LOZADREN-521603 format. One record per atom (N, C-alpha, C): residue number from 1; residue in three letters; atom name; x negated, y, z negated. Coordinates in steps of 0.2 Angstrom, whole numbers. Layout:
% LOZADREN-521603
<rec seq="NUM" type="ALA" atom="CA" px="X" py="Y" pz="Z"/>
...
***
This chain:
% LOZADREN-521603
<rec seq="1" type="UNK" atom="N" px="322" py="39" pz="48"/>
<rec seq="1" type="UNK" atom="CA" px="317" py="36" pz="52"/>
<rec seq="1" type="UNK" atom="C" px="311" py="41" pz="53"/>
<rec seq="2" type="UNK" atom="N" px="312" py="48" pz="53"/>
<rec seq="2" type="UNK" atom="CA" px="307" py="53" pz="54"/>
<rec seq="2" type="UNK" atom="C" px="302" py="53" pz="48"/>
<rec seq="3" type="UNK" atom="N" px="304" py="51" pz="42"/>
<rec seq="3" type="UNK" atom="CA" px="300" py="51" pz="36"/>
<rec seq="3" type="UNK" atom="C" px="295" py="45" pz="37"/>
<rec seq="4" type="UNK" atom="N" px="298" py="40" pz="39"/>
<rec seq="4" type="UNK" atom="CA" px="293" py="34" pz="40"/>
<rec seq="4" type="UNK" atom="C" px="288" py="35" pz="45"/>
<rec seq="5" type="UNK" atom="N" px="289" py="39" pz="50"/>
<rec seq="5" type="UNK" atom="CA" px="284" py="41" pz="56"/>
<rec seq="5" type="UNK" atom="C" px="279" py="45" pz="52"/>
<rec seq="6" type="UNK" atom="N" px="281" py="49" pz="48"/>
<rec seq="6" type="UNK" atom="CA" px="276" py="54" pz="44"/>
<rec seq="6" type="UNK" atom="C" px="271" py="49" pz="40"/>
<rec seq="7" type="UNK" atom="N" px="274" py="44" pz="37"/>
<rec seq="7" type="UNK" atom="CA" px="270" py="40" pz="32"/>
<rec seq="7" type="UNK" atom="C" px="266" py="35" pz="36"/>
<rec seq="8" type="UNK" atom="N" px="268" py="34" pz="42"/>
<rec seq="8" type="UNK" atom="CA" px="264" py="29" pz="47"/>
<rec seq="8" type="UNK" atom="C" px="257" py="33" pz="49"/>
<rec seq="9" type="UNK" atom="N" px="258" py="39" pz="50"/>
<rec seq="9" type="UNK" atom="CA" px="252" py="43" pz="53"/>
<rec seq="9" type="UNK" atom="C" px="247" py="43" pz="47"/>
<rec seq="10" type="UNK" atom="N" px="249" py="44" pz="41"/>
<rec seq="10" type="UNK" atom="CA" px="244" py="45" pz="36"/>
<rec seq="10" type="UNK" atom="C" px="241" py="38" pz="34"/>
<rec seq="11" type="UNK" atom="N" px="245" py="32" pz="35"/>
<rec seq="11" type="UNK" atom="CA" px="243" py="26" pz="34"/>
<rec seq="11" type="UNK" atom="C" px="238" py="24" pz="39"/>
<rec seq="12" type="UNK" atom="N" px="239" py="25" pz="45"/>
<rec seq="12" type="UNK" atom="CA" px="235" py="24" pz="51"/>
<rec seq="12" type="UNK" atom="C" px="228" py="28" pz="50"/>
<rec seq="13" type="UNK" atom="N" px="228" py="34" pz="48"/>
<rec seq="13" type="UNK" atom="CA" px="222" py="38" pz="47"/>
<rec seq="13" type="UNK" atom="C" px="219" py="35" pz="41"/>
<rec seq="14" type="UNK" atom="N" px="222" py="33" pz="36"/>
<rec seq="14" type="UNK" atom="CA" px="219" py="30" pz="30"/>
<rec seq="14" type="UNK" atom="C" px="215" py="24" pz="32"/>
<rec seq="15" type="UNK" atom="N" px="218" py="20" pz="35"/>
<rec seq="15" type="UNK" atom="CA" px="215" py="13" pz="37"/>
<rec seq="15" type="UNK" atom="C" px="209" py="15" pz="42"/>
<rec seq="16" type="UNK" atom="N" px="210" py="19" pz="46"/>
<rec seq="16" type="UNK" atom="CA" px="204" py="21" pz="51"/>
<rec seq="16" type="UNK" atom="C" px="198" py="24" pz="47"/>
<rec seq="17" type="UNK" atom="N" px="200" py="27" pz="41"/>
<rec seq="17" type="UNK" atom="CA" px="195" py="30" pz="37"/>
<rec seq="17" type="UNK" atom="C" px="191" py="24" pz="34"/>
<rec seq="18" type="UNK" atom="N" px="195" py="19" pz="31"/>
<rec seq="18" type="UNK" atom="CA" px="192" py="13" pz="29"/>
<rec seq="18" type="UNK" atom="C" px="187" py="10" pz="34"/>
<rec seq="19" type="UNK" atom="N" px="190" py="9" pz="40"/>
<rec seq="19" type="UNK" atom="CA" px="186" py="6" pz="45"/>
<rec seq="19" type="UNK" atom="C" px="179" py="10" pz="47"/>
<rec seq="20" type="UNK" atom="N" px="180" py="16" pz="48"/>
<rec seq="20" type="UNK" atom="CA" px="174" py="20" pz="49"/>
<rec seq="20" type="UNK" atom="C" px="169" py="21" pz="44"/>
<rec seq="21" type="UNK" atom="N" px="172" py="22" pz="38"/>
<rec seq="21" type="UNK" atom="CA" px="167" py="23" pz="32"/>
<rec seq="21" type="UNK" atom="C" px="165" py="17" pz="28"/>
<rec seq="22" type="UNK" atom="N" px="169" py="11" pz="29"/>
<rec seq="22" type="UNK" atom="CA" px="167" py="5" pz="25"/>
<rec seq="22" type="UNK" atom="C" px="166" py="-1" pz="28"/>
<rec seq="23" type="UNK" atom="N" px="166" py="-1" pz="35"/>
<rec seq="23" type="UNK" atom="CA" px="166" py="-8" pz="39"/>
<rec seq="23" type="UNK" atom="C" px="159" py="-11" pz="38"/>
<rec seq="24" type="UNK" atom="N" px="154" py="-7" pz="36"/>
<rec seq="24" type="UNK" atom="CA" px="147" py="-10" pz="35"/>
<rec seq="24" type="UNK" atom="C" px="146" py="-13" pz="28"/>
<rec seq="25" type="UNK" atom="N" px="151" py="-12" pz="24"/>
<rec seq="25" type="UNK" atom="CA" px="150" py="-14" pz="17"/>
<rec seq="25" type="UNK" atom="C" px="154" py="-20" pz="16"/>
<rec seq="26" type="UNK" atom="N" px="152" py="-25" pz="11"/>
<rec seq="26" type="UNK" atom="CA" px="156" py="-31" pz="10"/>
<rec seq="26" type="UNK" atom="C" px="163" py="-28" pz="6"/>
<rec seq="27" type="UNK" atom="N" px="168" py="-32" pz="7"/>
<rec seq="27" type="UNK" atom="CA" px="174" py="-30" pz="3"/>
<rec seq="27" type="UNK" atom="C" px="173" py="-30" pz="-4"/>
<rec seq="28" type="UNK" atom="N" px="177" py="-26" pz="-7"/>
<rec seq="28" type="UNK" atom="CA" px="177" py="-25" pz="-15"/>
<rec seq="28" type="UNK" atom="C" px="183" py="-28" pz="-18"/>
<rec seq="29" type="UNK" atom="N" px="183" py="-32" pz="-23"/>
<rec seq="29" type="UNK" atom="CA" px="188" py="-35" pz="-26"/>
<rec seq="29" type="UNK" atom="C" px="191" py="-30" pz="-32"/>
<rec seq="30" type="UNK" atom="N" px="186" py="-27" pz="-35"/>
<rec seq="30" type="UNK" atom="CA" px="187" py="-24" pz="-42"/>
<rec seq="30" type="UNK" atom="C" px="186" py="-17" pz="-41"/>
<rec seq="31" type="UNK" atom="N" px="189" py="-13" pz="-45"/>
<rec seq="31" type="UNK" atom="CA" px="188" py="-5" pz="-45"/>
<rec seq="31" type="UNK" atom="C" px="184" py="-3" pz="-52"/>
<rec seq="32" type="UNK" atom="N" px="182" py="-8" pz="-56"/>
<rec seq="32" type="UNK" atom="CA" px="179" py="-6" pz="-62"/>
<rec seq="32" type="UNK" atom="C" px="172" py="-10" pz="-62"/>
<rec seq="33" type="UNK" atom="N" px="167" py="-6" pz="-65"/>
<rec seq="33" type="UNK" atom="CA" px="161" py="-9" pz="-66"/>
<rec seq="33" type="UNK" atom="C" px="160" py="-9" pz="-74"/>
<rec seq="34" type="UNK" atom="N" px="158" py="-15" pz="-77"/>
<rec seq="34" type="UNK" atom="CA" px="157" py="-16" pz="-84"/>
<rec seq="34" type="UNK" atom="C" px="163" py="-12" pz="-88"/>
<rec seq="35" type="UNK" atom="N" px="169" py="-13" pz="-86"/>
<rec seq="35" type="UNK" atom="CA" px="175" py="-11" pz="-90"/>
<rec seq="35" type="UNK" atom="C" px="175" py="-3" pz="-89"/>
<rec seq="36" type="UNK" atom="N" px="172" py="0" pz="-85"/>
<rec seq="36" type="UNK" atom="CA" px="172" py="7" pz="-84"/>
<rec seq="36" type="UNK" atom="C" px="175" py="9" pz="-77"/>
<rec seq="37" type="UNK" atom="N" px="179" py="14" pz="-77"/>
<rec seq="37" type="UNK" atom="CA" px="182" py="17" pz="-71"/>
<rec seq="37" type="UNK" atom="C" px="176" py="19" pz="-66"/>
<rec seq="38" type="UNK" atom="N" px="177" py="18" pz="-60"/>
<rec seq="38" type="UNK" atom="CA" px="173" py="21" pz="-55"/>
<rec seq="38" type="UNK" atom="C" px="175" py="28" pz="-53"/>
<rec seq="39" type="UNK" atom="N" px="170" py="32" pz="-53"/>
<rec seq="39" type="UNK" atom="CA" px="172" py="39" pz="-51"/>
<rec seq="39" type="UNK" atom="C" px="176" py="40" pz="-45"/>
<rec seq="40" type="UNK" atom="N" px="180" py="44" pz="-44"/>
<rec seq="40" type="UNK" atom="CA" px="185" py="45" pz="-38"/>
<rec seq="40" type="UNK" atom="C" px="180" py="45" pz="-32"/>
<rec seq="41" type="UNK" atom="N" px="175" py="49" pz="-32"/>
<rec seq="41" type="UNK" atom="CA" px="171" py="50" pz="-26"/>
<rec seq="41" type="UNK" atom="C" px="168" py="43" pz="-23"/>
<rec seq="42" type="UNK" atom="N" px="167" py="38" pz="-28"/>
<rec seq="42" type="UNK" atom="CA" px="164" py="32" pz="-26"/>
<rec seq="42" type="UNK" atom="C" px="169" py="27" pz="-24"/>
<rec seq="43" type="UNK" atom="N" px="175" py="29" pz="-25"/>
<rec seq="43" type="UNK" atom="CA" px="181" py="24" pz="-23"/>
<rec seq="43" type="UNK" atom="C" px="182" py="24" pz="-16"/>
<rec seq="44" type="UNK" atom="N" px="182" py="18" pz="-13"/>
<rec seq="44" type="UNK" atom="CA" px="184" py="17" pz="-6"/>
<rec seq="44" type="UNK" atom="C" px="191" py="20" pz="-4"/>
<rec seq="45" type="UNK" atom="N" px="195" py="19" pz="-9"/>
<rec seq="45" type="UNK" atom="CA" px="202" py="21" pz="-8"/>
<rec seq="45" type="UNK" atom="C" px="203" py="29" pz="-8"/>
<rec seq="46" type="UNK" atom="N" px="199" py="32" pz="-12"/>
<rec seq="46" type="UNK" atom="CA" px="199" py="39" pz="-13"/>
<rec seq="46" type="UNK" atom="C" px="196" py="42" pz="-6"/>
<rec seq="47" type="UNK" atom="N" px="190" py="39" pz="-4"/>
<rec seq="47" type="UNK" atom="CA" px="187" py="41" pz="2"/>
<rec seq="47" type="UNK" atom="C" px="191" py="41" pz="8"/>
<rec seq="48" type="UNK" atom="N" px="195" py="35" pz="9"/>
<rec seq="48" type="UNK" atom="CA" px="199" py="34" pz="14"/>
<rec seq="48" type="UNK" atom="C" px="205" py="39" pz="14"/>
<rec seq="49" type="UNK" atom="N" px="208" py="40" pz="8"/>
<rec seq="49" type="UNK" atom="CA" px="213" py="45" pz="7"/>
<rec seq="49" type="UNK" atom="C" px="211" py="52" pz="9"/>
<rec seq="50" type="UNK" atom="N" px="205" py="54" pz="7"/>
<rec seq="50" type="UNK" atom="CA" px="203" py="61" pz="9"/>
<rec seq="50" type="UNK" atom="C" px="201" py="61" pz="16"/>
<rec seq="51" type="UNK" atom="N" px="198" py="56" pz="19"/>
<rec seq="51" type="UNK" atom="CA" px="197" py="56" pz="26"/>
<rec seq="51" type="UNK" atom="C" px="203" py="57" pz="30"/>
<rec seq="52" type="UNK" atom="N" px="208" py="53" pz="28"/>
<rec seq="52" type="UNK" atom="CA" px="215" py="54" pz="32"/>
<rec seq="52" type="UNK" atom="C" px="218" py="61" pz="31"/>
<rec seq="53" type="UNK" atom="N" px="217" py="64" pz="25"/>
<rec seq="53" type="UNK" atom="CA" px="220" py="71" pz="24"/>
<rec seq="53" type="UNK" atom="C" px="216" py="76" pz="29"/>
<rec seq="54" type="UNK" atom="N" px="210" py="75" pz="29"/>
<rec seq="54" type="UNK" atom="CA" px="206" py="80" pz="33"/>
<rec seq="54" type="UNK" atom="C" px="207" py="79" pz="40"/>
<rec seq="55" type="UNK" atom="N" px="208" py="72" pz="43"/>
<rec seq="55" type="UNK" atom="CA" px="209" py="71" pz="50"/>
<rec seq="55" type="UNK" atom="C" px="215" py="74" pz="52"/>
<rec seq="56" type="UNK" atom="N" px="221" py="73" pz="48"/>
<rec seq="56" type="UNK" atom="CA" px="227" py="75" pz="50"/>
<rec seq="56" type="UNK" atom="C" px="229" py="83" pz="48"/>
<rec seq="57" type="UNK" atom="N" px="225" py="86" pz="43"/>
<rec seq="57" type="UNK" atom="CA" px="226" py="92" pz="41"/>
<rec seq="57" type="UNK" atom="C" px="220" py="96" pz="40"/>
<rec seq="58" type="UNK" atom="N" px="216" py="98" pz="45"/>
<rec seq="58" type="UNK" atom="CA" px="209" py="100" pz="44"/>
<rec seq="58" type="UNK" atom="C" px="209" py="106" pz="38"/>
<rec seq="59" type="UNK" atom="N" px="204" py="105" pz="34"/>
<rec seq="59" type="UNK" atom="CA" px="203" py="109" pz="28"/>
<rec seq="59" type="UNK" atom="C" px="202" py="116" pz="30"/>
<rec seq="60" type="UNK" atom="N" px="198" py="117" pz="35"/>
<rec seq="60" type="UNK" atom="CA" px="196" py="124" pz="38"/>
<rec seq="60" type="UNK" atom="C" px="202" py="128" pz="40"/>
<rec seq="61" type="UNK" atom="N" px="207" py="125" pz="42"/>
<rec seq="61" type="UNK" atom="CA" px="213" py="128" pz="45"/>
<rec seq="61" type="UNK" atom="C" px="218" py="129" pz="39"/>
<rec seq="62" type="UNK" atom="N" px="217" py="127" pz="33"/>
<rec seq="62" type="UNK" atom="CA" px="222" py="127" pz="28"/>
<rec seq="62" type="UNK" atom="C" px="220" py="130" pz="21"/>
<rec seq="63" type="UNK" atom="N" px="215" py="135" pz="22"/>
<rec seq="63" type="UNK" atom="CA" px="213" py="138" pz="16"/>
<rec seq="63" type="UNK" atom="C" px="217" py="143" pz="12"/>
<rec seq="64" type="UNK" atom="N" px="222" py="145" pz="16"/>
<rec seq="64" type="UNK" atom="CA" px="227" py="150" pz="14"/>
<rec seq="64" type="UNK" atom="C" px="232" py="147" pz="9"/>
<rec seq="65" type="UNK" atom="N" px="235" py="150" pz="4"/>
<rec seq="65" type="UNK" atom="CA" px="240" py="148" pz="0"/>
<rec seq="65" type="UNK" atom="C" px="245" py="145" pz="4"/>
<rec seq="66" type="UNK" atom="N" px="247" py="139" pz="2"/>
<rec seq="66" type="UNK" atom="CA" px="253" py="136" pz="6"/>
<rec seq="66" type="UNK" atom="C" px="256" py="131" pz="1"/>
<rec seq="67" type="UNK" atom="N" px="262" py="128" pz="3"/>
<rec seq="67" type="UNK" atom="CA" px="265" py="123" pz="-1"/>
<rec seq="67" type="UNK" atom="C" px="265" py="116" pz="2"/>
<rec seq="68" type="UNK" atom="N" px="266" py="111" pz="-2"/>
<rec seq="68" type="UNK" atom="CA" px="266" py="104" pz="1"/>
<rec seq="68" type="UNK" atom="C" px="271" py="104" pz="7"/>
<rec seq="69" type="UNK" atom="N" px="277" py="107" pz="6"/>
<rec seq="69" type="UNK" atom="CA" px="282" py="107" pz="11"/>
<rec seq="69" type="UNK" atom="C" px="280" py="110" pz="18"/>
<rec seq="70" type="UNK" atom="N" px="277" py="116" pz="17"/>
<rec seq="70" type="UNK" atom="CA" px="275" py="120" pz="23"/>
<rec seq="70" type="UNK" atom="C" px="269" py="116" pz="27"/>
<rec seq="71" type="UNK" atom="N" px="265" py="113" pz="23"/>
<rec seq="71" type="UNK" atom="CA" px="259" py="110" pz="26"/>
<rec seq="71" type="UNK" atom="C" px="262" py="103" pz="29"/>
<rec seq="72" type="UNK" atom="N" px="266" py="100" pz="26"/>
<rec seq="72" type="UNK" atom="CA" px="269" py="94" pz="29"/>
<rec seq="72" type="UNK" atom="C" px="273" py="95" pz="35"/>
<rec seq="73" type="UNK" atom="N" px="277" py="101" pz="35"/>
<rec seq="73" type="UNK" atom="CA" px="280" py="102" pz="41"/>
<rec seq="73" type="UNK" atom="C" px="275" py="104" pz="47"/>
<rec seq="74" type="UNK" atom="N" px="270" py="108" pz="45"/>
<rec seq="74" type="UNK" atom="CA" px="266" py="110" pz="51"/>
<rec seq="74" type="UNK" atom="C" px="262" py="105" pz="54"/>
<rec seq="75" type="UNK" atom="N" px="260" py="99" pz="50"/>
<rec seq="75" type="UNK" atom="CA" px="256" py="94" pz="53"/>
<rec seq="75" type="UNK" atom="C" px="260" py="87" pz="53"/>
<rec seq="76" type="UNK" atom="N" px="266" py="87" pz="52"/>
<rec seq="76" type="UNK" atom="CA" px="270" py="81" pz="53"/>
<rec seq="76" type="UNK" atom="C" px="268" py="76" pz="49"/>
<rec seq="77" type="UNK" atom="N" px="267" py="77" pz="42"/>
<rec seq="77" type="UNK" atom="CA" px="265" py="72" pz="37"/>
<rec seq="77" type="UNK" atom="C" px="270" py="73" pz="32"/>
<rec seq="78" type="UNK" atom="N" px="269" py="68" pz="27"/>
<rec seq="78" type="UNK" atom="CA" px="274" py="68" pz="21"/>
<rec seq="78" type="UNK" atom="C" px="271" py="73" pz="16"/>
<rec seq="79" type="UNK" atom="N" px="275" py="75" pz="12"/>
<rec seq="79" type="UNK" atom="CA" px="273" py="80" pz="7"/>
<rec seq="79" type="UNK" atom="C" px="268" py="77" pz="2"/>
<rec seq="80" type="UNK" atom="N" px="269" py="70" pz="1"/>
<rec seq="80" type="UNK" atom="CA" px="264" py="67" pz="-3"/>
<rec seq="80" type="UNK" atom="C" px="257" py="67" pz="0"/>
<rec seq="81" type="UNK" atom="N" px="256" py="66" pz="7"/>
<rec seq="81" type="UNK" atom="CA" px="250" py="67" pz="11"/>
<rec seq="81" type="UNK" atom="C" px="248" py="74" pz="10"/>
<rec seq="82" type="UNK" atom="N" px="252" py="79" pz="11"/>
<rec seq="82" type="UNK" atom="CA" px="250" py="86" pz="10"/>
<rec seq="82" type="UNK" atom="C" px="247" py="88" pz="4"/>
<rec seq="83" type="UNK" atom="N" px="250" py="85" pz="-2"/>
<rec seq="83" type="UNK" atom="CA" px="247" py="86" pz="-8"/>
<rec seq="83" type="UNK" atom="C" px="240" py="84" pz="-9"/>
<rec seq="84" type="UNK" atom="N" px="238" py="78" pz="-5"/>
<rec seq="84" type="UNK" atom="CA" px="231" py="76" pz="-6"/>
<rec seq="84" type="UNK" atom="C" px="227" py="82" pz="-3"/>
<rec seq="85" type="UNK" atom="N" px="228" py="85" pz="3"/>
<rec seq="85" type="UNK" atom="CA" px="224" py="90" pz="6"/>
<rec seq="85" type="UNK" atom="C" px="225" py="96" pz="1"/>
<rec seq="86" type="UNK" atom="N" px="230" py="98" pz="-1"/>
<rec seq="86" type="UNK" atom="CA" px="231" py="104" pz="-6"/>
<rec seq="86" type="UNK" atom="C" px="227" py="103" pz="-12"/>
<rec seq="87" type="UNK" atom="N" px="226" py="97" pz="-15"/>
<rec seq="87" type="UNK" atom="CA" px="222" py="96" pz="-20"/>
<rec seq="87" type="UNK" atom="C" px="215" py="97" pz="-19"/>
<rec seq="88" type="UNK" atom="N" px="213" py="95" pz="-13"/>
<rec seq="88" type="UNK" atom="CA" px="206" py="97" pz="-11"/>
<rec seq="88" type="UNK" atom="C" px="205" py="104" pz="-10"/>
<rec seq="89" type="UNK" atom="N" px="209" py="108" pz="-7"/>
<rec seq="89" type="UNK" atom="CA" px="209" py="115" pz="-6"/>
<rec seq="89" type="UNK" atom="C" px="209" py="118" pz="-13"/>
<rec seq="90" type="UNK" atom="N" px="213" py="117" pz="-17"/>
<rec seq="90" type="UNK" atom="CA" px="214" py="120" pz="-24"/>
<rec seq="90" type="UNK" atom="C" px="208" py="119" pz="-28"/>
<rec seq="91" type="UNK" atom="N" px="205" py="113" pz="-27"/>
<rec seq="91" type="UNK" atom="CA" px="199" py="111" pz="-31"/>
<rec seq="91" type="UNK" atom="C" px="193" py="115" pz="-29"/>
<rec seq="92" type="UNK" atom="N" px="192" py="116" pz="-22"/>
<rec seq="92" type="UNK" atom="CA" px="187" py="121" pz="-19"/>
<rec seq="92" type="UNK" atom="C" px="188" py="128" pz="-22"/>
<rec seq="93" type="UNK" atom="N" px="194" py="130" pz="-23"/>
<rec seq="93" type="UNK" atom="CA" px="195" py="137" pz="-25"/>
<rec seq="93" type="UNK" atom="C" px="194" py="137" pz="-33"/>
<rec seq="94" type="UNK" atom="N" px="193" py="132" pz="-36"/>
<rec seq="94" type="UNK" atom="CA" px="191" py="132" pz="-43"/>
<rec seq="94" type="UNK" atom="C" px="198" py="131" pz="-47"/>
<rec seq="95" type="UNK" atom="N" px="203" py="130" pz="-44"/>
<rec seq="95" type="UNK" atom="CA" px="210" py="129" pz="-48"/>
<rec seq="95" type="UNK" atom="C" px="210" py="122" pz="-51"/>
<rec seq="96" type="UNK" atom="N" px="214" py="121" pz="-56"/>
<rec seq="96" type="UNK" atom="CA" px="215" py="115" pz="-59"/>
<rec seq="96" type="UNK" atom="C" px="220" py="111" pz="-55"/>
<rec seq="97" type="UNK" atom="N" px="218" py="104" pz="-53"/>
<rec seq="97" type="UNK" atom="CA" px="222" py="100" pz="-49"/>
<rec seq="97" type="UNK" atom="C" px="223" py="93" pz="-52"/>
<rec seq="98" type="UNK" atom="N" px="228" py="90" pz="-50"/>
<rec seq="98" type="UNK" atom="CA" px="229" py="83" pz="-52"/>
<rec seq="98" type="UNK" atom="C" px="225" py="78" pz="-48"/>
<rec seq="99" type="UNK" atom="N" px="223" py="73" pz="-51"/>
<rec seq="99" type="UNK" atom="CA" px="219" py="68" pz="-48"/>
<rec seq="99" type="UNK" atom="C" px="222" py="64" pz="-43"/>
<rec seq="100" type="UNK" atom="N" px="219" py="64" pz="-37"/>
<rec seq="100" type="UNK" atom="CA" px="222" py="60" pz="-31"/>
<rec seq="100" type="UNK" atom="C" px="219" py="53" pz="-30"/>
<rec seq="101" type="UNK" atom="N" px="215" py="51" pz="-35"/>
<rec seq="101" type="UNK" atom="CA" px="213" py="44" pz="-34"/>
<rec seq="101" type="UNK" atom="C" px="218" py="39" pz="-33"/>
***
């Protein structure tokens, strides 16, 4: 039950991101344009995911080296959610990261 609670927090923050960032835009049905992938930063899903990660785990408080497990425990989120924020932190440091789109 505790794991579900952590997932719910990220889901709510993600949907809040959609509302705040995209409520003024018409709904999008497709993620490709002329058979090309849309860059992550233009993806509404990516933007909402990053918004949620920043809301729940502020970047400026998490610049030190950490693990998904320690970040998840500190902020009451899932390790998957913690990986989103860690990907952003590591990218800022110039480290190679996995795509979070």
